[in-house]
TIMI-2910 file (N, C-alpha, C, CB; in pm, 1 decimal, decimal comma, always signed):
<rs>
+----------+----------+----------+----------+----------+----------+----------+----------+----------+----------+----------+----------+------+
!      n_x !      n_y !      n_z !     ca_x !     ca_y !     ca_z !      c_x !      c_y !      c_z !     cb_x !     cb_y !     cb_z ! resn !
+----------+----------+----------+----------+----------+----------+----------+----------+----------+----------+----------+----------+------+
!  +9814,8 ! +10602,9 ! +11402,4 !  +9887,9 ! +10530,8 ! +11300,4 !  +9877,7 ! +10380,8 ! +11328,1 ! +10035,7 ! +10576,6 ! +11295,7 !  Unk !
!  +9786,0 ! +10316,4 ! +11263,4 !  +9772,0 ! +10173,2 ! +11280,6 !  +9835,1 ! +10097,3 ! +11165,8 !  +9626,6 ! +10136,0 ! +11293,6 !  Unk !
!  +9889,7 ! +10169,2 ! +11072,6 !  +9952,8 ! +10109,0 ! +10957,1 ! +10084,6 ! +10044,7 ! +10999,1 !  +9975,3 ! +10213,8 ! +10846,2 !  Unk !
! +10109,3 !  +9926,1 ! +10947,2 ! +10235,3 !  +9858,3 ! +10979,4 ! +10341,7 !  +9898,3 ! +10878,3 ! +10216,9 !  +9704,0 ! +10980,9 !  Unk !
! +10458,9 !  +9931,4 ! +10930,2 ! +10572,0 !  +9965,9 ! +10844,7 ! +10694,9 !  +9890,3 ! +10893,8 ! +10597,6 ! +10120,0 ! +10844,1 !  Unk !
! +10801,5 !  +9896,2 ! +10818,0 ! +10923,8 !  +9823,9 ! +10852,8 ! +10979,3 !  +9874,4 ! +10986,1 ! +11029,6 !  +9839,3 ! +10741,2 !  Unk !
! +11028,7 !  +9780,6 ! +11064,9 ! +11077,9 !  +9814,8 ! +11198,5 ! +11196,2 !  +9911,5 ! +11193,4 ! +11118,2 !  +9688,3 ! +11273,1 !  Unk !
! +11275,5 !  +9906,7 ! +11089,2 ! +11388,7 !  +9999,5 ! +11078,6 ! +11339,5 ! +10143,7 ! +11064,0 ! +11478,7 !  +9961,6 ! +10958,8 !  Unk !
! +11227,9 ! +10162,1 ! +10993,7 ! +11171,9 ! +10296,5 ! +10978,0 ! +11109,3 ! +10345,0 ! +11108,3 ! +11067,5 ! +10298,4 ! +10865,5 !  Unk !
! +11044,8 ! +10254,3 ! +11180,3 ! +10985,2 ! +10292,9 ! +11308,6 ! +11094,9 ! +10326,5 ! +11408,7 ! +10894,7 ! +10179,8 ! +11363,6 !  Unk !
! +11204,6 ! +10250,6 ! +11406,3 ! +11317,6 ! +10280,9 ! +11495,3 ! +11370,2 ! +10421,7 ! +11468,6 ! +11431,2 ! +10177,1 ! +11476,8 !  Unk !
! +11386,2 ! +10456,5 ! +11342,6 ! +11435,8 ! +10589,6 ! +11307,9 ! +11335,1 ! +10697,6 ! +11346,8 ! +11466,5 ! +10597,6 ! +11158,0 !  Unk !
! +11205,0 ! +10669,2 ! +11330,7 ! +11100,3 ! +10762,1 ! +11372,7 ! +11106,3 ! +10782,7 ! +11523,7 ! +10960,8 ! +10710,1 ! +11330,8 !  Unk !
! +11117,7 ! +10672,0 ! +11597,9 ! +11123,3 ! +10678,4 ! +11743,9 ! +11243,4 ! +10761,4 ! +11788,6 ! +11130,6 ! +10536,3 ! +11804,5 !  Unk !
! +11358,1 ! +10735,2 ! +11729,0 ! +11478,8 ! +10809,6 ! +11765,9 ! +11463,0 ! +10958,4 ! +11734,6 ! +11601,5 ! +10752,9 ! +11692,2 !  Unk !
! +11415,6 ! +10988,7 ! +11615,0 ! +11404,6 ! +11128,5 ! +11573,3 ! +11296,8 ! +11207,6 ! +11644,3 ! +11379,5 ! +11134,4 ! +11428,5 !  Unk !
! +11186,6 ! +11142,8 ! +11679,9 ! +11074,5 ! +11214,2 ! +11739,0 ! +11062,0 ! +11200,8 ! +11889,4 ! +10950,3 ! +11168,1 ! +11677,1 !  Unk !
! +11119,6 ! +11099,1 ! +11947,2 ! +11106,0 ! +11079,3 ! +12091,2 ! +11240,6 ! +11095,7 ! +12161,6 ! +11047,4 ! +10940,7 ! +12120,7 !  Unk !
! +11339,3 ! +11018,6 ! +12121,0 ! +11470,1 ! +11023,0 ! +12189,1 ! +11533,6 ! +11161,2 ! +12183,9 ! +11565,0 ! +10921,6 ! +12126,7 !  Unk !
! +11536,4 ! +11221,3 ! +12067,1 ! +11605,0 ! +11349,9 ! +12054,1 ! +11534,6 ! +11461,3 ! +12130,0 ! +11616,9 ! +11387,8 ! +11908,3 !  Unk !
! +11403,6 ! +11448,5 ! +12152,6 ! +11331,3 ! +11550,5 ! +12228,4 ! +11335,6 ! +11521,0 ! +12378,1 ! +11185,9 ! +11559,3 ! +12180,7 !  Unk !
! +11317,3 ! +11394,5 ! +12414,8 ! +11311,5 ! +11358,1 ! +12555,7 ! +11447,4 ! +11373,6 ! +12623,3 ! +11261,8 ! +11215,0 ! +12570,8 !  Unk !
! +11554,0 ! +11338,3 ! +12554,1 ! +11689,2 ! +11343,5 ! +12612,1 ! +11778,0 ! +11440,4 ! +12533,7 ! +11753,2 ! +11202,2 ! +12613,7 !  Unk !
! +11723,7 ! +11555,2 ! +12499,8 ! +11798,6 ! +11651,8 ! +12417,7 ! +11924,0 ! +11701,7 ! +12488,2 ! +11709,8 ! +11770,5 ! +12381,7 !  Unk !
! +11925,6 ! +11695,7 ! +12619,4 ! +12038,8 ! +11744,4 ! +12697,9 ! +12151,0 ! +11641,9 ! +12711,9 ! +11991,6 ! +11785,3 ! +12834,4 !  Unk !
! +12126,2 ! +11516,1 ! +12673,1 ! +12223,5 ! +11409,4 ! +12696,4 ! +12247,3 ! +11327,9 ! +12568,4 ! +12175,3 ! +11316,9 ! +12810,4 !  Unk !
! +12342,5 ! +11370,0 ! +12488,4 ! +12373,3 ! +11304,5 ! +12361,1 ! +12424,8 ! +11161,9 ! +12383,1 ! +12477,1 ! +11386,5 ! +12282,9 !  Unk !
! +12500,0 ! +11139,7 ! +12489,7 ! +12552,5 ! +11005,3 ! +12517,3 ! +12439,5 ! +10906,6 ! +12546,6 ! +12650,5 ! +11009,6 ! +12635,9 !  Unk !
! +12338,2 ! +10950,3 ! +12620,2 ! +12223,3 ! +10864,4 ! +12650,0 ! +12147,4 ! +10832,4 ! +12521,4 ! +12129,1 ! +10932,2 ! +12753,0 !  Unk !
! +12131,0 ! +10932,9 ! +12434,3 ! +12064,5 ! +10909,9 ! +12305,5 ! +12138,4 ! +10803,3 ! +12225,8 ! +12056,0 ! +11040,7 ! +12224,2 !  Unk !
! +12269,7 ! +10813,6 ! +12220,5 ! +12351,9 ! +10717,8 ! +12145,7 ! +12338,5 ! +10578,0 ! +12204,2 ! +12499,4 ! +10761,1 ! +12146,1 !  Unk !
! +12341,2 ! +10569,1 ! +12336,3 ! +12328,6 ! +10440,4 ! +12404,7 ! +12193,0 ! +10376,1 ! +12373,6 ! +12345,9 ! +10458,4 ! +12557,3 !  Unk !
! +12087,0 ! +10453,6 ! +12381,8 ! +11952,5 ! +10401,7 ! +12352,6 ! +11941,2 ! +10360,6 ! +12206,2 ! +11844,9 ! +10507,3 ! +12386,3 !  Unk !
! +11997,0 ! +10440,2 ! +12116,7 ! +11992,0 ! +10407,5 ! +11974,2 ! +12064,6 ! +10275,1 ! +11948,0 ! +12054,8 ! +10521,4 ! +11889,7 !  Unk !
! +12180,8 ! +10259,2 ! +12008,1 ! +12257,0 ! +10134,8 ! +11991,4 ! +12179,8 ! +10014,5 ! +12043,8 ! +12391,7 ! +10144,8 ! +12062,8 !  Unk !
! +12109,8 ! +10030,5 ! +12155,9 ! +12028,1 !  +9922,6 ! +12209,5 ! +11914,0 !  +9887,5 ! +12114,4 ! +11972,6 !  +9961,3 ! +12346,5 !  Unk !
! +11850,0 !  +9989,0 ! +12056,2 ! +11741,5 !  +9963,8 ! +11961,2 ! +11793,1 !  +9893,5 ! +11836,6 ! +11672,6 ! +10094,9 ! +11922,6 !  Unk !
! +11911,7 !  +9929,7 ! +11791,6 ! +11972,4 !  +9863,2 ! +11675,6 ! +11991,8 !  +9715,2 ! +11706,3 ! +12108,4 !  +9929,3 ! +11638,1 !  Unk !
! +12040,8 !  +9683,8 ! +11825,1 ! +12062,7 !  +9544,1 ! +11864,5 ! +11931,1 !  +9467,4 ! +11875,9 ! +12137,9 !  +9538,0 ! +11997,5 !  Unk !
! +11827,6 !  +9532,6 ! +11924,7 ! +11698,7 !  +9465,8 ! +11942,9 ! +11639,3 !  +9423,0 ! +11809,2 ! +11601,0 !  +9557,8 ! +12016,5 !  Unk !
! +11647,9 !  +9509,5 ! +11708,6 ! +11584,8 !  +9474,5 ! +11580,9 ! +11682,3 !  +9413,6 ! +11480,2 ! +11521,0 !  +9597,1 ! +11520,5 !  Unk !
! +11805,6 !  +9393,0 ! +11521,8 ! +11906,1 !  +9334,3 ! +11432,8 ! +11854,1 !  +9203,2 ! +11373,4 ! +12038,9 !  +9310,3 ! +11508,9 !  Unk !
! +11855,8 !  +9194,1 ! +11241,5 ! +11806,9 !  +9075,8 ! +11172,1 ! +11657,4 !  +9078,6 ! +11145,8 ! +11840,6 !  +8954,1 ! +11250,7 !  Unk !
! +11588,2 !  +9178,3 ! +11201,9 ! +11443,4 !  +9189,4 ! +11184,9 ! +11404,7 !  +9325,4 ! +11127,1 ! +11372,4 !  +9167,1 ! +11318,8 !  Unk !
! +11494,4 !  +9387,2 ! +11054,6 ! +11471,7 !  +9521,7 ! +11003,3 ! +11353,1 !  +9531,1 ! +10908,3 ! +11594,7 !  +9570,2 ! +10933,9 !  Unk !
! +11320,3 !  +9422,8 ! +10839,8 ! +11211,4 !  +9426,1 ! +10742,2 ! +11077,9 !  +9381,3 ! +10799,7 ! +11246,1 !  +9339,7 ! +10624,8 !  Unk !
! +11073,1 !  +9343,4 ! +10925,9 ! +10946,3 !  +9302,9 ! +10987,1 ! +10851,9 !  +9422,4 ! +10992,7 ! +10969,3 !  +9244,9 ! +11129,4 !  Unk !
! +10725,4 !  +9396,3 ! +10970,4 ! +10625,4 !  +9502,2 ! +10975,4 ! +10570,8 !  +9514,9 ! +11117,1 ! +10511,2 !  +9474,4 ! +10875,4 !  Unk !
! +10559,5 !  +9639,1 ! +11165,2 ! +10515,8 !  +9664,9 ! +11302,5 ! +10447,9 !  +9801,5 ! +11305,8 ! +10636,4 !  +9659,2 ! +11403,3 !  Unk !
! +10358,0 !  +9819,8 ! +11401,7 ! +10294,9 !  +9950,9 ! +11419,7 ! +10383,1 ! +10035,9 ! +11511,5 ! +10150,1 !  +9936,4 ! +11478,8 !  Unk !
! +10361,8 ! +10165,2 ! +11506,7 ! +10437,5 ! +10256,1 ! +11592,7 ! +10413,4 ! +10222,9 ! +11740,6 ! +10398,5 ! +10402,9 ! +11563,5 !  Unk !
! +10286,5 ! +10202,5 ! +11776,3 ! +10249,8 ! +10177,4 ! +11915,2 ! +10313,4 ! +10048,2 ! +11966,1 ! +10097,4 ! +10170,7 ! +11929,6 !  Unk !
! +10313,7 !  +9943,4 ! +11882,9 ! +10374,5 !  +9816,6 ! +11923,7 ! +10524,6 !  +9833,9 ! +11944,4 ! +10347,2 !  +9706,9 ! +11818,7 !  Unk !
! +10590,5 !  +9909,4 ! +11858,1 ! +10734,3 !  +9932,9 ! +11872,3 ! +10763,7 ! +10007,5 ! +12002,2 ! +10788,4 ! +10012,2 ! +11751,7 !  Unk !
! +10683,9 ! +10109,7 ! +12030,1 ! +10703,1 ! +10186,2 ! +12153,3 ! +10687,5 ! +10095,1 ! +12274,3 ! +10603,2 ! +10303,6 ! +12161,2 !  Unk !
! +10586,2 ! +10008,4 ! +12272,4 ! +10564,2 !  +9916,6 ! +12384,2 ! +10682,9 !  +9823,0 ! +12401,8 ! +10436,0 !  +9835,4 ! +12362,7 !  Unk !
! +10732,6 !  +9768,7 ! +12292,0 ! +10845,8 !  +9675,4 ! +12297,8 ! +10969,9 !  +9744,4 ! +12354,5 ! +10876,2 !  +9618,3 ! +12157,2 !  Unk !
! +10998,6 !  +9862,8 ! +12306,0 ! +11117,9 !  +9936,1 ! +12349,9 ! +11106,4 !  +9979,2 ! +12496,0 ! +11140,6 ! +10058,8 ! +12260,9 !  Unk !
! +10989,6 ! +10027,9 ! +12535,6 ! +10974,8 ! +10085,3 ! +12669,9 ! +10939,9 !  +9984,1 ! +12777,7 ! +10870,2 ! +10190,7 ! +12667,6 !  Unk !
! +10852,8 !  +9890,9 ! +12747,6 ! +10805,2 !  +9799,3 ! +12850,8 ! +10876,1 !  +9664,5 ! +12851,1 ! +10658,9 !  +9777,5 ! +12834,2 !  Unk !
! +10902,4 !  +9610,1 ! +12735,0 ! +10964,9 !  +9478,3 ! +12729,4 ! +11115,9 !  +9486,2 ! +12750,0 ! +10934,3 !  +9411,5 ! +12596,0 !  Unk !
! +11181,7 !  +9577,4 ! +12678,1 ! +11328,2 !  +9586,3 ! +12685,0 ! +11378,1 !  +9697,8 ! +12775,7 ! +11384,3 !  +9606,4 ! +12547,4 !  Unk !
! +11289,6 !  +9782,6 ! +12824,7 ! +11323,4 !  +9890,2 ! +12919,9 ! +11435,4 !  +9981,5 ! +12868,6 ! +11364,9 !  +9829,8 ! +13054,0 !  Unk !
! +11433,5 ! +10011,6 ! +12738,4 ! +11534,7 ! +10100,5 ! +12681,7 ! +11504,7 ! +10244,6 ! +12719,4 ! +11541,3 ! +10085,4 ! +12528,6 !  Unk !
! +11379,0 ! +10282,8 ! +12714,5 ! +11339,1 ! +10420,5 ! +12741,9 ! +11231,6 ! +10419,0 ! +12849,4 ! +11288,0 ! +10491,7 ! +12612,7 !  Unk !
! +11234,4 ! +10516,0 ! +12938,0 ! +11134,0 ! +10521,2 ! +13044,2 ! +11030,3 ! +10629,5 ! +13014,6 ! +11200,9 ! +10547,0 ! +13180,7 !  Unk !
! +10935,3 ! +10593,1 ! +12932,3 ! +10827,5 ! +10685,0 ! +12896,6 ! +10713,7 ! +10664,2 ! +12994,6 ! +10779,7 ! +10663,2 ! +12749,5 !  Unk !
! +10657,5 ! +10774,1 ! +13042,1 ! +10545,8 ! +10764,8 ! +13136,0 ! +10423,4 ! +10705,2 ! +13066,5 ! +10512,1 ! +10903,9 ! +13194,6 !  Unk !
! +10330,9 ! +10655,0 ! +13146,4 ! +10207,9 ! +10598,1 ! +13090,2 ! +10128,2 ! +10704,0 ! +13014,7 ! +10121,3 ! +10536,5 ! +13201,3 !  Unk !
! +10134,2 ! +10827,5 ! +13061,9 ! +10064,1 ! +10936,7 ! +12994,1 ! +10117,5 ! +10953,9 ! +12851,3 ! +10079,5 ! +11068,9 ! +13073,7 !  Unk !
! +10248,3 ! +10954,7 ! +12837,1 ! +10307,9 ! +10965,9 ! +12704,6 ! +10281,5 ! +10841,2 ! +12621,0 ! +10457,8 ! +10990,2 ! +12716,0 !  Unk !
! +10289,2 ! +10724,5 ! +12683,9 ! +10267,9 ! +10600,3 ! +12611,1 ! +10126,7 ! +10592,6 ! +12553,6 ! +10293,7 ! +10481,1 ! +12702,0 !  Unk !
! +10029,2 ! +10645,4 ! +12624,4 !  +9890,3 ! +10638,4 ! +12580,0 !  +9853,4 ! +10745,6 ! +12478,9 !  +9799,5 ! +10648,6 ! +12697,7 !  Unk !
!  +9944,3 ! +10834,1 ! +12448,9 !  +9921,2 ! +10934,3 ! +12345,4 !  +9910,5 ! +10869,1 ! +12208,5 ! +10033,3 ! +11038,5 ! +12345,7 !  Unk !
!  +9844,4 ! +10936,8 ! +12119,4 !  +9842,3 ! +10891,2 ! +11981,0 !  +9982,7 ! +10906,3 ! +11924,3 !  +9737,9 ! +10971,1 ! +11895,9 !  Unk !
! +10021,6 ! +10815,4 ! +11836,8 ! +10154,7 ! +10821,9 ! +11776,5 ! +10173,0 ! +10951,1 ! +11698,4 ! +10177,9 ! +10701,6 ! +11685,0 !  Unk !
! +10065,7 ! +11009,3 ! +11648,7 ! +10074,1 ! +11135,8 ! +11575,3 ! +10124,5 ! +11248,8 ! +11665,2 !  +9937,0 ! +11172,6 ! +11516,5 !  Unk !
! +10091,5 ! +11243,8 ! +11794,4 ! +10124,9 ! +11352,0 ! +11886,3 ! +10272,4 ! +11356,2 ! +11925,0 ! +10042,1 ! +11339,6 ! +12009,7 !  Unk !
! +10344,8 ! +11245,8 ! +11910,5 ! +10484,5 ! +11243,8 ! +11952,8 ! +10570,1 ! +11340,6 ! +11872,1 ! +10540,5 ! +11103,5 ! +11940,7 !  Unk !
! +10539,6 ! +11359,5 ! +11746,0 ! +10622,3 ! +11444,9 ! +11662,6 ! +10598,9 ! +11592,4 ! +11681,6 ! +10600,7 ! +11411,5 ! +11522,2 !  Unk !
! +10487,7 ! +11631,2 ! +11745,3 ! +10450,2 ! +11771,1 ! +11749,7 ! +10454,0 ! +11833,5 ! +11888,2 ! +10315,5 ! +11786,4 ! +11693,9 !  Unk !
! +10449,3 ! +11754,6 ! +11990,1 ! +10446,0 ! +11810,3 ! +12125,3 ! +10578,0 ! +11788,7 ! +12194,9 ! +10333,2 ! +11748,2 ! +12206,9 !  Unk !
! +10608,5 ! +11882,6 ! +12282,0 ! +10731,6 ! +11868,5 ! +12361,3 ! +10712,4 ! +11757,4 ! +12463,1 ! +10768,9 ! +12002,4 ! +12432,5 !  Unk !
! +10811,2 ! +11670,1 ! +12475,1 ! +10800,2 ! +11557,2 ! +12567,8 ! +10845,2 ! +11594,3 ! +12706,0 ! +10880,6 ! +11439,8 ! +12518,4 !  Unk !
+----------+----------+----------+----------+----------+----------+----------+----------+----------+----------+----------+----------+------+
</rs>
């Protein structure tokens, strides 16, 4: 997915496809990470961004989620279909 879409949509995609699967056992952690992502993109909801760039920003720049390099290097298409 190299297409750029609004950051608010990518945030919701990330939460629904990565956070809920990776931390399915810890609802409080999911909520905390979601709140952090909301704060990060606050005021920039309409900015266009790729899925991969959003993942990099969330995981490497802001350290919200600790995704392994193996998962990070996956195609964005694979996050929705494989167990994390």
